[in-house]
N, C-alpha and C positions, 0 to 999 in steps of 0.2 A: 207343633201341635201333636198331641197324642191321638193317633188314629185307631190303633187296635191294641187291646189288652187281652191276651189269651192265657188262661190259668189251667193247669192240670195237676190234680192230686195234691193240693195244698189245703191243710186244715180240714174244713168240711166241704171243700169244693172238689168235685171229681173232674169236671171239664166245663169251662166257661169261656166264651169268646164275646167280647164287647167291641162294638164299632162306634167310637166316639166321634163327635162332629164339632165344628166351630160353634161358638156361642156358649150359652149357659146350659150345662148338662147337670141334671139333678138326679140324685139317687135317694130313694126313700124306702122305707120298710119298717117293720116292727123291730123293737129293741131285741138284739140277739139274732137278727136274721142273717147277719154276716156282712154288714156294710163296712165295718172296720177291717174285715179280712181282705176286702178289695184293696184298701189302702196299704195293708201289710204286704200284699202280693206285689203291688206296684213299687213299694219301697224296697222289697227284696230284689227285684230285677234292676233297680237303680243303685243297688249297692248300699242302701241305708242299713244301719244296724238296728235290728229288731228282735223278734222272737227267735229263740234258739232252735225250737222244734217246730218245723213248718209242714213236714211231709204228712199227708193224710194217712191215718192208721190203716195198715195193710198194704200200702203202696210201696214200691221199691224206691221211687224218687218222685219229687215234685218239680214242676217246671213252670216258668213264667216267660212269656214272650211279649215284648212291647214294641210297637212300630210307631215311629214319629216321622212326620213330614218336616223337612228342613228347608227353610227359605234360603236363597242364594247367599245372604249375608248372616246367616245364623251363627252365633258364637260357638256352637257345638262343632262346627267344621274346623275351627282352629284347634280345639282339643283333639279331634281325630287326626289332624295333620301332625301335630306335635307327638302324638302317640304312635305314629306310623301305621294308622289303621285306614282302611278304605273309606273314602269320602264320597257319599252318594246322596241323592235327594231323599231317599228312604233310609232312615236309621233304624236298624233292627237290633234290639237288645234281647239276649236270651240268657237265662241263668237257671241252673239245675242244682237242686239240693237232694242228695241221696239220704237214705234212711239212717246211715251211720254218721251223718252230719257234714260230709264233704260237699263243698260248693264249687261249681265251675261256671264261668261266664264267657259269653261270646258277644262280639260287636261286629255286625255285618259278616258273620260266619268266621270271624277271626278270634282265637282265644285271647282273653284279656284278664285284667285283675280287677278286684273290687275297687281299688283306688281310681282306676280309669273310669269305672262306672260312676263313682261319686263325683268325679270331675265333670263328667257329662251331665249328671243329674242337676248340677248347679246351673247349667244353661238351659235345661229342659223343663224342670218342674219346680214349683215353689209351693210348699205346704204351709197352711195357716190353720192353727187350731189353738185351743186353750192351753195346751201343754207343749206347744211348738217352741223349740229353742233355736230354730234356724231363722233366716230371713229377717223380718222386722224386729224380732226380739233379741237379735244379736247386736249389741252395741258396736262391735267391731265393724259392722257394715253400714252404720248410720251415716258416716261421712260420705261414702260413695253414693248412698241413696239421696242425700241432700244435693250432691253435685249433679246427679242425674236429673233431679227435679229442677235444678237451676239451669241446666243446659249450658253451663259455661266451660265446655271442654277446652276452649282456647286458653282459658286461664289456668286450668289444671295442667295442660300440656306445657304452658309457659313455665309454671312452677317446677315441673319435672325436668325440663331442659335446664333451668337455672340451677337445680339441684345437681344435675349431671356435670354442669360446668364448674360448680363449686367443688364437687368431689374431685374432678380432674385437676383443678388448680391446687387443691390441698395435697393431692398425690404428687404432683410435680414439685411442690415445695418440699415435701418430705423426702423425695428422691434427691433433690439438690442438697438438702441438709445432710443426708446420709453420705453423699459423694464428698461434700466439703469436709465433713467430720473425718471420714476415712483418709482424705488427703492431708488434712491437718495433723492427723496422728503420725503420718510418715513424712511430714514436711521437712524436718531436719535431715533425714536420710536422703530425700529426693534432692534437696539443695546441694548436699555434699557430693552425691553421685553425679549430678549435672556438672558441678565444678570440676570434679576429677576427669570426667569424660571430655569436657571442653578444653581442659588444660592439656591432656594427652592428645586429643583430636585424632583418634584412630580412623583410618580410611579403609573402605572395602578393598580387599586384596593386598593390603600392606603387610599382613603377617607372612604370607607366602613369599612376597618380594624380599622382605628382610631376611627370612630364613635362607633363601637362595643366595643372597649376597654374602651372608655370614658364612655359609659353607664354602663359597668361592674364596673368601679371604683366608679362612682357616686352611684350605688346601694350598693356596699360594704361599703361605707361610712355611709349609713343609717342603715345597719343591723349588722355591726360588734359588736356593743356594746351589742346587745341582744345575739349574739352567744357567746360572752365572758362570759356573765352572766351564760348562759347555761353550758359553760365549767366549770366555778367555782362551779356550783351546782352539777355537776357530779363528781368533783374531791375530793381529800382527805378531804377538808373542807366541803364537801357536802355529796351527796348520797354515794359515794365510802367510805368515812370515817365512816359514820353511819353504813353501811352494814358490814364493816370490824369489827367494834366494836361489832356489834351484833353477828357476826360469832365467835369472840373470846369468848364472854360471853357464848354463847351456847356450844361451845366446852369445856369450863371449867366446865360446868354443866353436861356433858354426863356421868361422872362416877356415879353420884347420880341418874340421870334420866333414865339411861338405854337406851333402843331402842326408847323411845318416841321422842328423838330430832334428830334422824338420818335423817328423811325426811325433816324437816325444815333446817337443816344444808346443805343438798344436794341442796335444792332450793336456799338458799343464795349463795352457790357456783356458781350455774348457773347464778344467778342475778349479782354476782360480775363480771363474765366473760362477760355478755352482757353489763354491765356498762363500762367495760374496752374498749369493741369494740366501744360503742357509744362515749366514751370520745376520743378515737383515731380519729374517724371520724370528730367529732367537732373540734378537734385540727387541722386536715388537712384543714378543712374549714376556720379556723382562719388564717392559713398560706396563703391560697389563697386570703383571703379578706384583707390581709396586703399589703399595698402599700405606697410608698413615695408620699405625697401630691404634691410634685414638679413634679412628673411624670404625674399626672393628668393635672396639669397646662401646662406642656410642650405639652401633647397630644392635649389639647384644643387649645393651641396657633397654633400648626401646622395645625390642622384641619381647624380652622378659616382662616388661611393664604391661604391654598389650595383653599377653597371655595371662598374667596375674589378674588383671582387671576383668578379663573374660571369665576366669574361674570364680572370681568374687561374685559376679552377677549371674553365674550359671548359664552363660550363653557362649556361642562360638565367637571367635575373634572377629570374624567378618560381620557379626550381628551387633557389635558395639555401637556402630554409627546409628543404626535404627533404634537401639535402646536409648541413645542420647536424644534422638528426636522424640521418642515416646515420653521420656521423663521430662523433657523440656515442655512438651504439650501439657503434661500433668501440672507442671509448675506454673505454666501460663494460666491453666484452668483454676489452679489454686489462687493465683493472684487476682483472677477475674471472678472467683467464686463469691466473694463478698458482695460484689455488685449484682451478680446473677441472683443471689439470695434475696437481695433487696427488691429486685424486679419481681421475683416469685412471690414475695410477701405482698407486694402491691397488687399482683394479680389475684391473690387470695382475698385481699380486702375488697377489690372490685367485684369479684364473684360473690362474696358474702353480701355485699350491698345489693347486687342485682337479685340474689335469691330472697333477701329480706323484703325487697320491694315487691317481687312477684308473690311471695307468701302473704304479705300484707294486703295486696290487691285481692288475692283469693279469699282471705279472711273477710274483707269488707263485702265481697260478693256473696260469701256464704251467710253472713249476718243478714244481708238484705233478702236473700232467698229464704232464710229461716223465718223471717218476719212474714213473708208471703205464705210459706208453708203452714205456719202456725195459724194464720187467718183462714187458710183453705180448709185445714182439718177441723178447726173450730166450727166452721160453717157446716161441715159434715156431721158433727157431733150432735147438734140440736135435733135433727129428725130422728136420730138414733136414741133419743131420750137420755143424752149425756150432756145436756145444755149447761149443767152446773160444773162440769169438769173443765179443767184447764190443761191444754196441751202446750208444751214449750220445748223448742229445740235449743238445747244448751250447747254453747260453743265455748270451750275453755282452751287454754294454751297447753300444748303437749310438746314432746321432743320434736325437733325439726326432722323432716323427712321429705321424700320426693313429692308428697301430696300436701306440703305445707306444714304448719305447726299447730293445727287445730284438732282438738278432740270434740267430736260431735256425738251428742247423746239425746235421744228422744225421751222426754220425761212427761209425767202427767200428775196432776193433783185432782182427785175425783170429786173433791168438795172445796168450796171457797175457804181459804184460810188454812187448808190442810197442806202439809209439806209435799213438795213435788219429789218424785223419785222415778226409778226405772219402771217401765211398763209392767214387767212380769212380777214386780214386787209390790206395786201399789194397787193395780186394778184387780178386781175379783174376776171369777171365770167369765160371767156374762159380759161384764164391762170390757174385759180384755178382748173378747171376740169382736165386739163392736169397735173398739179402738183400732184393732188390726184392720178391720174392713174400711174404716174411714181413712186410715193411712194409706192403704193399698189403692183406694180410689184416687187419692191425690198424688200418689207416687208411681202411677202407671207409665209416665213418660220415661223412656230409656230402658223399659223392661220388656220390650217386644220379644216375641219368640218363646216366652214362658207359658206353660200351662199352669194356671193357678188352681190350687186345690184348697177348699175350705171345709174343714171337718167339724160339722155341727157348730159353726160359727154363730148360729142363731140360738144356741142353748140359753135358756133363762129369759127369753124375751117373747113377746106375743103381740097380737093386735096390730096397732099402727106401727109399733117399733119393728115387728117382724116384717111388716109390709115394706117399711123403709129399707130394711136389710135386703129384702128380695129385689127391690128396685135398683139398689146400688150394685148388687151382684150382676143384674142384667145389664146395667150400664157398663160395668167393668168388662163384661164378656162381649160387648158389641163389636170390638175390633180384635178379638182374640178368642181364647178358649178358657172357660172356667168350669171346674167340676166341684159340685157342692154336695156333701152328705148332710141331709137335713131331716128334722122332725117337724118342721114348721110348714103348714099348708100354704101360708102366705108366700114363703120363699119358693116352695115347689111350684106354685102357680106361675111364677115368673120364668120358669125354665123353658128353653127352646126345645130341649130334648129331655125325656123323662124315662128313667129306668126304675123298676121295682125290684127290691131284694127280698127274697122270701125263702123260707126253709121248707124242706119236704123230707119224708122218711121213706127210704127204700130198703127192703130186706133188713130192717132193724137198724139201718145206719142213717144218721141225720146228714142231709146234704143241703148246700146253699145254692140257689139259682138266682139269676138276674134276667128280667124280661123287659124289653122295650115296650112302652105303653102307647097305644093309639089314643086318639082324643077321647073316645068314650071311656076307655080304661083309665085315663087320667082323671076323669070326673069321679069315678068310683074310688080311686086311690086317694084323692084329695078329700073326698067325702069321708073316707075311713079315718084320715088324719084329723078331720074336724070332729067326728062323732063317735069314733071307735068302731068296733066290729059290726055293730048293727047299723046298716045303711038305711037311711030314711030319705024320703023325697025332699025334706027340708035340707038335709045335709048335702044332697046332690045339687039342689038349687044354690046353696051357698058356695059349693065348689065351682059351679058354672060362673057365678058372679066373680069369684076370685080369678078364674081363668080369663074372664072377659076384661079384667083389668082395671 
């Protein structure tokens, strides 16, 4: 609800502060007194696009401050949260326009943009007038208005969830198709690579083991001949044989030499033992150095094959086993891809069917709600002297989307037999205002939290029709807040709160003021609206009769 509107130095307003209240607030005054300036000022602080030059002549800048009360569930709170702005029960909007055209805005004392102001305004204020292209005259919002009137949020939520499921299923299908197509493009390569890897069957650590074994065999080939010569030199035909002969010769001479040969014989015994140990060790070395040349050839062939395959795939030799596992998995996925794709297509078909069902249910509910809305608005048209007009909610098929596949348009035919068309193209100024009022009366459900503004919606009507307009505005304001700019005494008499807009001249400058009216002052103002500048007792009596209701 709009609680306060303060204006400084805009157009012909020097300083003005208005305290609005719940219910029907009416603003009256002579033509040119400045009523439209109030709406221009409110639109300025709400970020609406309007007049380029607003600053009062001679002033450095103009400023508008608007204070709104926010209920705990008011949608403006969501806008504030998403914009990272302070969220409080009081929403304070302030906007300044300098004389050179620069505009600056604040929300709860935090700098912000005109875009944020406009997003907030959509949740705070709705303006209706003959030239209004927002709200009810915007076909883009008619579907949401019909859904709010129908109150079938469960059906719209179901359609949106079905749309999300449908989109997810289609995305999954597209992803699987892309993966399968990419795999199929490399299928021959993958199958050949897997066959090569499985045939070679490289193992982690095998490259290092083969390289070590190869180096050992290459070294053995070079030194085995020398080790064999050493073995021969130590054997029976070498040192062992000579030492054994010497031992026998000395033992044969011990009988004649006595103790003189005991020490040499003992030393030779020890030498023969050491020679035997050395010969055994050399023999073991020969056994280790013995290999089949074909084994070396095979080891080299395998080592070179592993390294060549690693270079081919751009990986390390020890990574070939993991590469085989990866490529095998791709091959398995490729083989299973056709079945996965069939499953994904079935999921899409199921999601499409679920969405079509949800959308069809929503369409049926909308058609039922449209019939009820048409009847409700038709009932409102008769008291507004539009009983020959025909209101119709047109529902046609459009592209599928999260809110179904319905295009909803409010159309009218002002006379029987005349073609129906959009409101703003078919209805004249006075008719359009009354159509908008009838629609707003019927569409108030789901629009809580908005301050409704009607700008001369009663233009072109009078008498009983104007009275009907006033009664419907009062009914509309019963559970909320309505501001109406009016020239109709019948409408003004229905207001719960009344302000008079008037001009004055100070120091040669024309200024606009707004004054709240007491009950006696309301009588005089409504009498003026009935009779003109000359107030008579008859006019005051008629005004009292209107106020009495």
